[in-house]
TORNUDO-712911 format. One record per residue (C-alpha): residue in one letter; x, y, z. Coordinates in steps of 0.25 Angstrom, whole numbers, plus 5000, padded with zeros to 4 digits. Layout:
# TORNUDO-712911
aXYZ...
//
This chain:
# TORNUDO-712911
m474554114970t473554024963d473753874962d472953754959l473153704973p472553744986d473153864993l473853845007p473353965014a474253955027a475153865034a474053835044d473253775033l474253665030r473953525034a475153465041s475353365029d475453485020a476353565029d477353455029l477453435014r478753485007a478653614999s479153614985d480053724978a478753764970d478053784984r479153874989e479153954976r477653984976v477854034991a479054124987e478254174975q477054214984l478054284993r478654364982d477254414978a476954454992l478254534992a477954604979e476554634985g477154694998r476554585007l477954545011d479254635014m480554585009e480954535023e479654455024f479854405010g481254355012e480954285025r479754215018l480454185005d481654115013a480554035021t479953995008y481153935002r481553865016a480153805017r480153655015t478653615018y477253675015g477153705030e478353795030l477953865016a476553895019p476653995031i477554085022t476454145014r475254125024d475054275026l475154315011p473854325003g472954205000a472154164988a471154274990a472154384990v472654464978a474154414980p474454264977p473854174987s474554074996v475353964989s474853834987l475753734994v474953604993k475253514981g474053474972t473753344966a473453384952e474153334940s475253434937g475453404923s473953444919w473853584913a472453594920v472953594934r474053694930i473153804926v472553844940g471953984938g472054094948q473354174950g474754134948s475754114959s476654214953t476354334944w477754394941g479254384941v480354484941a481854474939v482654594940m484154554939s483654424946g482754314942f481354244945e480754114942r479354044943k479353894943g478753774949s477253764951w476953914951t475653964945v475854054933p474854174933e474054224921r475154324919f476554324925d477454444923c478954434924f480054534922a481554504921f482654614921w484054574921g483554444926g482754314923g481554244926e480954104924l479554054923d479353904924l477953864920r478253714919d477653674933a476753804934y475253814936f474553924927a473454024932e472854024918r472853944906e473554064899v474654134907t475554254902i476954274906n477454414904c478954424904v479754554904a481254534902v482254644902m483654604901g483154474907g482554344904i481254264908n481054114905v479754044904i479753894905v478453824901p478053674901p477653594888g476253614885v476153764888e475853854877v476753974876v476454114869v477554214869r477254364867g478354434873i479154544866g480654554866v481554674863m483054634863g482454514870g481554404867f480454304871d480654154868h479554104858r480053964857e478953894865e477853964858g476953884848e476853754856p475353724858g474953704873e474453584878p472953574881g472653644894a474053704895p474253844899r474753954889v475954044893v475954184886i477354254888t477354404885g478254514889f479454594885a480954554884f482054664883w483454614882g482854494888g482154364885v480954284889g481154134886v480154024886e480453874888r479653744888k480153644897l479553514904p479253524919k480353474927a479553364932e479253314918r480753334914q481153244926r480053144922l480653134908k482053124913e481653014922a480952944911r482152954902r483052894914q482052774915e482152754900r483652754900l483652654912e482652564905r483552564892r484752524901r484052414908a483552364894r484952364889r485452284901e484352184900l484752164885g486152154889k485852044899g485151964889h486351944880
//
């Protein structure tokens, strides 16, 4: 897994102050994704995978989370390197800091009579392949980092569905083919912001569909909601002051 933040090679390398910091849902999801990749590569058996996954979702601090992947390949290995657990200070709203180079934190997703999702601050690889059969998947890019300026998401949906959520400012190009199914083209044609990534959606849908939505990040939605709430409070205060003057 590649990130724009320094990697944390092992629990022993954690400073005491870092080990006690609370881990986020995104931190736990990045570790879980690394475990899934290790399972697919045969580095973990199902019993080990289950034990470590359970420990991942029970972890509350970086100190509890870091040991779970300490014996998995690091940055120099072919497999995704260790998860970065230390928060950076770069401005999250800048596109420049969100195009980080290297590999993605996850390169595929599969849903066979089930579901998958990628969300939070994960790293989108240059090419992400996903497959849904009688199931569904969701790729949320609103808070994601990008390995390259242009990334390709290849979707195959057979009697299933895949939904891609992009933030405002990202250019979207849809090149998928639908047979008794379809690809959503509504978000095409909107120019990207300077420096923003370009997301190309390809693939095949048979009795299934691939949707594309453009939504504000949750933090921005919350900020706008709070701004509207403050505006309503100001109007009420102004009306009360006006009433007192009469």
